[in-house]
C-alpha positions, 0 to 999 in steps of 0.5 A: 346543125341543130340538136333535138331531144327524144321525149321521156314519155315512154320512160327515161333511157339508159344503156347496157354494154350494147343496147338502148333501154327504157325504164318503167318511169313513174309519170311524175318523173316524166312531167312532159310539159315541164320537160318541153319548156326546159328543152325549149329554154335550153335551145333544142330545135325540137322534141320527139315523141315515141308511139305505141298503142299497147305493149305486149307483155311478151314479145319475140319481135326484133326491135330495130332500135338495137342491133341485137334486136333486144326490146327496149321496153319492159313487159309492163311499161308506162307510156303516154300518148304522143298526140295528146302530150303534143297538144299540151306541149303545143299550147305551153311552148312557143318555139320548139318544134314537135316531132313523132319518133315515130308514129306507127301509121299502119295500124291506125286509120289515116284519116284519124291521124291526119285530123289529130296531127293537123290539130297539133300543127294548128295548136303549135302555129306550124311546128309539127314534124311528122316522123312515120314508121312501119312498126316492128312489134308483130304482137302489137299489130295482132292486138289491133287486128292488123296484119303485120305483113301488110305494114309497109304497103299500109304505111305508104297509103297512110302517108299519101292520105295525110298529103291529100288531107292536108293539101286538097280542098276535096279529099279523095283516095282509092287504094288497096287498104283505104278508099273514100271520096268527096271528103273535107278535112279542115282546117288545113295545117298552118304549114304550107303546103303541109308539115314535113313527113319523115320516114324512120328507116335504116334499110335500102327498101326504107330509103326507096319509100322515103325518097318516093313518098316523104320529105326526109329520112330519120335513121338510128345510130343508137348502138354503141358504135360510132360509124358516121358513114354507116348510112352512106349507101342509104344516101346513095339510094335516096339520090338515085331514087329522087333523080329517077322520080324527078325530085330534087335532093335539095328538098330532102331532109337528112336527120338521125338519132343517137344517145346523148349524155354529158359526163363529169370529168373522171367518169367511166363514160369518158374512157369506155371503149367503145364509147356510146355515140354523143356521150362523154365530155363536151369535147367528145360529144361535139366531135361526134356531132361534127362527124354527123354533120360531115356525113350530111345530117343537119339534125341529130336527136339525142336520147339522153341517158338518165340511169337514175330515172329521175326528172332531176337528172333529165333536167340537169342533162337538158341544161348541160346540153344547152350550155355546153353542146348546142351553141357550138353544134349550131356552128357546124355546117352539114355536108352534102346537098340535103335540105337543112332543117330550120 
């Protein structure tokens, strides 16, 4: 099993009794290049960057990261752009993979995204993992003039456009939302045939889209309850859909995201019931990670809790994961037939 880290470019995360929340973090406390270098040195497999174009001051949209639907973001919120930061990190690191968590595809033109993230793959010498999603915040779609009701259909077309751009010498596409012909998109990504595309999805409909259009699925376990088998039904749907389409599940990635925090002996986090996923003592965290491995996950991305909101706490947690968690987690063999991350 590999361990990834969720970037703090939309703020350091913290929790209440049931929800994941993001602090309005000053940019000087984010330091994305410094954090990425620290994560690489600690042995993290990958670092994953969140995405939003804007943040509506008020929102009634259900935030899928929290089962309560409460939005993790503040009304005024510092957010750095994923693609720009990933370009800087790509040229400042050598091993750690760079993922999006997740790119909200439907409200951007896919040709532009294909160009930007091909560039990230080039600059990183083939380390891009593209996580995509349909988006959850209706008000944000309205701000850019895209119908929120069309988001899933648009997203599917965006995914197919990325594939054509990254694989085809002559790029053509004829869909409901996007249509063009006789284009070039060069250079191609370093990775062949292209970088992996993973769908952020927790629902049966999302599983069907992932099985038919993507190389893997990225599911969220961000609430306080530890249910390693929560998405077993999703895995059954993936198997059925892949089989129906003549695609092998052995070529499909199974990854997930959780909280993460190594606690000191005697701290409240160790005895709190329910204990948040992948928090507590190293032994407790490793027990959780082994549970995820037995459920088929080969990569778990940890959103590290930093209640102080400081860079110092974030870096301390990165170092503790590197010393106390990652070496043992790497020995866990994921169950199932799914493709392990490399």
